C-alpha positions in Angstrom: 21.4 -16.0 2.9 22.8 -15.8 6.3 20.9 -16.2 9.5 18.3 -13.3 9.8 19.1 -10.8 12.4 16.5 -8.2 11.4 12.7 -8.9 11.6 10.4 -7.3 9.4 6.6 -7.3 10.5 3.3 -6.4 8.7 -0.2 -6.7 9.7 -0.7 -9.7 6.6 1.5 -11.7 4.4 1.1 -12.2 1.7 -1.7 -9.7 0.4 -2.5 -8.8 -3.1 -3.2 -5.5 -2.4 0.2 -4.9 -1.0 2.5 -5.2 -4.2 4.8 -2.4 -3.0 5.6 -4.1 0.3 6.4 -7.5 -1.7 8.6 -5.7 -4.3 10.5 -4.3 -1.0 10.7 -7.7 0.4 11.9 -9.2 -2.9 14.5 -6.3 -3.2 15.8 -6.7 0.2 16.3 -10.6 -0.5 18.1 -9.8 -3.7 20.4 -7.2 -1.9 21.3 -10.0 0.7 19.8 -8.4 3.8 19.3 -11.0 6.4 15.8 -10.8 7.4 12.7 -12.8 8.0 9.2 -11.9 7.9 6.3 -11.8 10.8 2.9 -11.3 10.0 0.2 -10.2 12.5 -2.2 -12.5 10.6 -2.5 -15.5 8.1 -3.1 -14.8 4.4 -6.6 -14.4 3.4 -6.1 -13.8 -0.5 -6.6 -17.0 -2.6 -4.0 -15.6 -5.2 -0.5 -14.9 -4.8 1.7 -12.7 -6.8 4.8 -14.0 -8.6 7.1 -11.9 -6.3 5.7 -13.8 -3.3 6.8 -17.0 -4.9 10.2 -15.5 -5.3 10.5 -14.5 -1.7 12.3 -17.3 0.1 13.0 -15.8 3.7 11.7 -17.6 6.7 7.9 -16.5 7.4 6.4 -16.4 11.2 2.7 -16.1 12.0 1.6 -14.6 15.4 -1.6 -15.7 16.8 -4.1 -13.0 15.1 -6.4 -13.9 18.1 -5.0 -14.7 21.5 -7.7 -17.5 22.3 -7.0 -19.4 19.4 -3.8 -20.4 20.8 -3.8 -20.2 24.6 -0.5 -22.1 25.0 1.3 -20.1 22.8 0.3 -17.0 24.5 0.9 -18.2 28.1 4.4 -18.8 27.3 5.1 -15.6 25.5 3.3 -13.9 28.8 5.3 -16.0 31.2 8.4 -15.1 29.1 7.7 -11.6 29.3 7.6 -11.7 33.1 11.1 -12.8 33.3 12.4 -10.2 31.0 14.1 -6.9 32.3 12.3 -4.8 29.5 8.9 -5.6 30.9 9.9 -2.6 33.4 10.0 -0.6 30.2 7.2 -1.8 28.7 4.7 -1.6 31.4 4.4 2.3 31.6 4.2 2.6 27.8 1.3 -0.2 27.9 -0.5 1.3 31.0 -0.6 4.8 29.3 -1.7 3.4 26.0 -4.6 1.6 27.8 -5.8 4.7 29.7 -6.1 6.5 26.3 -7.2 3.5 24.1 -9.4 1.1 26.4 -9.9 -1.6 23.7 -9.5 -5.3 23.5 -7.3 -4.8 20.5 -4.9 -2.7 22.7 -4.6 -6.3 25.0 -4.2 -8.2 21.9 -1.0 -6.1 20.6 0.3 -7.1 24.1 -0.2 -10.3 23.8 1.1 -10.7 20.2 4.2 -8.8 21.2 5.0 -11.1 24.1 4.9 -14.0 21.6 7.1 -12.4 19.3 9.6 -11.3 21.8 9.7 -15.1 23.1 10.0 -16.4 19.6 12.4 -14.2 17.8 15.6 -15.8 17.4 18.4 -15.2 19.9 20.4 -13.1 17.4 17.9 -10.7 16.1 19.5 -7.1 16.4 16.7 -4.8 14.6 12.7 -5.1 14.2 11.2 -3.0 11.1 7.6 -2.6 10.6 5.3 -1.8 7.8 2.4 0.6 8.8 2.3 3.2 12.2 -0.9 1.9 13.4 -1.7 -1.3 14.7 1.6 -3.5 13.4 3.8 -0.7 15.0 2.3 -1.2 18.6 3.2 -5.0 18.3 6.6 -4.1 17.1 7.1 -1.5 19.7 6.2 -3.6 22.5 8.1 -6.5 21.5 11.3 -4.1 20.7 11.0 -2.8 24.4 10.8 -6.3 25.9 13.9 -7.5 23.8 15.9 -4.4 24.4 16.5 -3.8 20.7 15.9 -1.1 18.2 12.9 -0.5 15.8 12.0 1.5 12.6 8.9 2.0 10.6 7.5 2.3 6.9 4.4 4.5 7.2 1.9 4.3 3.9 -1.5 5.8 3.9 -4.2 4.7 6.4 -1.9 4.6 9.3 -0.9 8.1 9.1 -4.4 9.6 8.5 -6.4 7.4 11.0 -3.9 6.9 13.7 -4.1 9.4 16.6 -1.4 12.4 17.1 -0.2 11.4 20.4 0.3 7.8 19.2 2.1 8.7 16.3 4.2 11.3 18.1 5.2 8.6 20.8 5.9 6.0 18.2 8.1 8.2 16.0 10.0 9.3 18.9 10.9 5.8 20.3 11.7 4.5 16.5 15.6 4.6 15.3 14.2 6.1 11.9 11.1 5.9 9.7 10.3 6.2 5.9 7.0 7.3 4.2 6.1 7.2 0.6 4.8 10.8 -0.3 5.2 14.3 0.3 1.8 14.4 2.0 2.5 11.6 4.3 6.0 13.1 4.8 4.8 16.5 5.9 2.5 15.1 8.5 4.9 13.1 10.2 7.7 15.5 10.2 4.9 17.8 12.0 4.8 15.4 15.0 8.5 14.0 14.9 11.2 15.0 17.3 13.9 15.4 15.0 13.6 16.6 11.5 15.8 13.9 10.0 13.7 11.2 11.8 11.4 10.5 9.1 12.8 10.2 5.4 10.6 10.3 2.2 11.5 7.5 0.0 9.3 6.6 -3.0 8.1 2.9 -3.6 9.0 3.3 -7.4 8.7 0.4 -9.6 11.3 -2.5 -10.2 11.0 -1.9 -13.9 12.6 -5.1 -14.8 9.7 -6.8 -13.9 7.1 -5.2 -16.6 7.0 -5.9 -20.2 7.2 -2.9 -22.7 4.3 -1.2 -23.5 2.0 -2.6 -26.5 0.9 -0.8 -29.3 -2.9 0.0 -28.8 -5.7 0.4 -31.9 -7.1 4.1 -32.0 -10.5 3.3 -30.3 -12.4 6.8 -30.1 -15.7 5.3 -28.8 -17.3 5.9 -32.2 -17.7 2.2 -33.1 -19.9 0.0 -30.9 -17.9 -2.9 -31.9 -14.6 -1.7 -30.7 -15.4 0.3 -27.5 -12.8 2.2 -25.4 -11.7 0.2 -22.7 -11.4 1.6 -19.4 -9.6 0.0 -16.2 -9.6 0.9 -12.8 -7.7 -1.4 -9.8 -8.0 -1.2 -6.2 -10.0 -2.5 -3.2 -13.8 -1.3 -2.8 -13.4 1.1 -0.2 -14.8 4.7 0.3 -11.4 6.2 -0.2 -10.8 4.8 -3.8 -13.9 7.1 -5.0 -15.3 4.1 -7.3 -18.9 5.7 -6.7 -17.9 8.8 -8.3 -16.5 6.7 -11.4 -19.5 5.0 -11.5 -21.6 8.5 -11.5 -19.2 10.0 -14.0 -19.4 7.0 -16.4 -23.3 7.5 -16.4 -22.7 11.0 -17.3 -20.9 10.4 -20.7 -22.1 10.9 -24.0 -24.9 8.6 -25.0 -23.2 7.8 -28.4 -19.8 7.1 -26.6 -19.2 3.4 -26.6 -17.1 2.0 -23.6 -16.5 -0.6 -20.9 -15.1 -0.7 -17.6 -13.0 -3.3 -15.8 -12.6 -3.2 -12.0 -10.1 -5.3 -10.6 -10.1 -5.5 -6.7 -12.0 -6.9 -3.8 -13.6 -5.0 -0.7 -16.4 -4.6 1.5 -17.9 -2.0 -0.6 -18.2 -4.0 -4.0 -21.9 -5.3 -3.7 -23.0 -1.9 -2.9 -20.8 -0.8 -6.5 -22.3 -3.4 -8.3 -25.8 -2.2 -7.3 -25.0 1.1 -8.0 -23.9 0.3 -11.6 -26.9 -1.8 -12.3 -29.1 1.2 -11.1 -27.4 3.6 -13.2 -28.1 1.3 -16.3 -24.2 0.5 -16.5 -24.5 -3.4 -15.6 -23.7 -4.6 -19.0 -20.7 -2.3 -19.6 -18.9 -3.1 -16.3 -16.9 -6.1 -15.4 -16.2 -7.0 -11.9 -13.1 -9.1 -12.3 -12.5 -9.4 -8.5 -9.1 -9.4 -6.9 -6.2 -10.3 -9.3 -2.4 -11.5 -9.1 0.0 -8.8 -10.4 0.5 -10.7 -13.7 -3.5 -10.5 -14.4 -3.5 -6.8 -13.4 -0.5 -6.0 -16.1 -2.3 -7.9 -18.5 -5.6 -5.7 -18.1 -3.6 -2.6 -18.2 -2.2 -3.7 -21.7 -5.7 -4.3 -22.9 -7.0 -0.9 -21.8 -6.9 2.5 -23.4 -7.3 4.3 -20.2 -6.7 4.1 -16.6 -9.0 5.9 -14.0 -8.4 6.4 -10.0 -10.8 9.0 -8.4 -9.6 8.6 -4.7 -10.8 10.9 -2.0 -10.5 11.1 1.6 -13.1 8.7 3.4 -15.1 9.6 6.4 -12.9 8.5 8.9 -10.1 10.3 7.4 -8.4 7.5 5.7 -6.8 8.4 2.1 -4.5 6.7 -0.3 -0.7 7.4 -0.5 0.9 7.1 -4.1 -1.1 4.1 -5.3 1.4 1.7 -6.8 -0.8 0.9 -9.8 -0.9 4.3 -10.8 2.8 3.7 -11.8 1.8 0.3 -12.8 -0.4 1.8 -15.6 2.2 4.3 -16.3 4.7 1.3 -17.1 2.1 0.3 -20.0 2.2 3.7 -21.2 -1.5 4.3 -20.1 -2.6 7.8 -19.8 -4.3 8.4 -16.1 -7.2 10.2 -15.0 -7.2 10.7 -11.3 -7.8 13.0 -8.8 -5.4 16.0 -7.3 -5.1 14.6 -4.0 -3.1 12.8 -1.8 0.1 11.4 -3.3 -1.4 11.3 -6.9 -0.2 14.6 -8.2 3.4 13.9 -7.0 3.3 11.3 -9.9 0.7 12.5 -12.2 0.9 16.6 -13.5 -2.4 17.4 -14.8 -2.1 18.0 -18.8 1.6 16.1 -18.7 1.0 12.3 -17.9 -3.0 12.4 -17.5 -5.8 14.8 -16.1 -6.5 15.6 -12.9 -9.8 16.5 -11.2 -10.9 17.7 -7.9 -11.8 14.9 -5.4 -15.6 14.2 -5.6 -16.2 16.4 -8.8 -18.2 13.8 -10.8 -19.0 16.2 -13.3 -15.1 16.9 -14.1 -14.3 13.5 -13.8 -16.9 12.6 -16.5 -15.8 15.5 -18.8 -11.9 14.1 -18.5 -12.9 10.7 -19.1 -14.9 11.8 -22.3 -12.3 14.0 -23.6 -9.5 11.4 -23.3 -11.9 8.6 -24.5 -12.7 10.4 -27.9 -9.0 11.5 -28.3 -6.5 8.6 -29.1 -3.6 10.6 -30.3 -4.0 12.9 -26.8 -4.3 9.4 -25.1 -0.8 8.2 -26.6 0.9 11.5 -25.7 0.0 11.4 -22.0 0.7 7.8 -22.2 4.1 8.0 -23.3 4.8 10.8 -21.1 3.6 8.9 -18.0 6.3 5.9 -18.9 8.8 8.7 -19.3 8.1 10.0 -15.6 8.2 6.7 -14.3 11.6 5.3 -15.9 13.3 8.7 -15.2 12.0 9.5 -11.4 10.4 6.6 -9.9 12.5 3.7 -10.4 12.6 1.3 -7.3 16.3 1.0 -7.2 17.4 4.1 -5.1 14.8 3.6 -2.5 15.6 -0.1 -2.1 19.2 0.7 -1.8 18.7 3.3 0.8 16.3 1.1 3.1 18.8 -2.0 2.9 21.8 0.5 4.0 19.7 1.9 6.9 18.6 -1.7 7.9 22.0 -3.0 7.7 23.3 -0.1 9.7 20.8 -0.6 12.5 21.5 -4.1 12.8 25.3 -3.5 13.0 26.0 -5.2 10.0 29.3 -4.3 8.0 27.9 -2.7 4.6 
């Protein structure tokens, strides 16, 4: 690969929960886009995806906390004082501080000063994943360096960032993309041009996934062959795992099932306690965070995938979770909520069953219906696989983002 002229930034790299970012980075590398990775924090996950091992571009880490690398931060600030771009940045920073008087805002400024100083001289464009904190750092660094920037917005960053901040960032960015119709409508509402933000589904690189396995027709009648249910995601409010446990407690007593949850998260202990309190402790396996290969193995062993996403109290919500499409890659039927980006992929009664967010009774009914009906599970799973291969391949999206980045960096197509 040639010398990087594009810097792609994100909050943390690598992260197990962000397979869609890893897939995009690997796809851009395979398309010979000359980029380097800039991360606001060092990795916290013990495991890595296979895709992370295949990504060989340079990786740079900014100081997560300014006091941990005072010399590096001081050099960045002194460098910023000598840049003409400081005159462009200061009014923006001051307006931001008036509306967001937090230490985090100053940390973003410090990280931006370090990044502006340490970016290679030939850097021509910045791109960032997430429109909240990471985009602030990139926006400030771009102003200091006098170069353009763009963004990929996903879920939490869309729904928890104040309107004034989203509006100003969108206006300053050269372009942006987001991955669901729900998010696209929200960003379009605030955009300065109708064509500023494009809808680009992540999709899946189908070449990385094995063909679906044959599945035994388990129907929950045999205690020795329980129906295997799997769910994947961080234990946070918006995933709705508390609703899932409550729904499982309502399943018919004679229905034999087991649930595997894959993921970490701050609510994990509370969910484990809830499962015990509901008398489900022996039926639920808490597998913890896993690399993608282990996730796919669990999907291949399962009969049913469930993800009851909902809106968090802070306004956070899912986009179109990648794991929904990963379940479809293994021809798993899907039970989920008619919420956020999920119904853009799963159509009720076609690829799976959809219920309203927070409707525990309806969720229990949907799970029970499919648990007891192997032929229907098979039909829905095959339809999910067909939906994935027919409309949600990653290739078109990756080609489009690569072309946008090349054009923004002034590279010949």
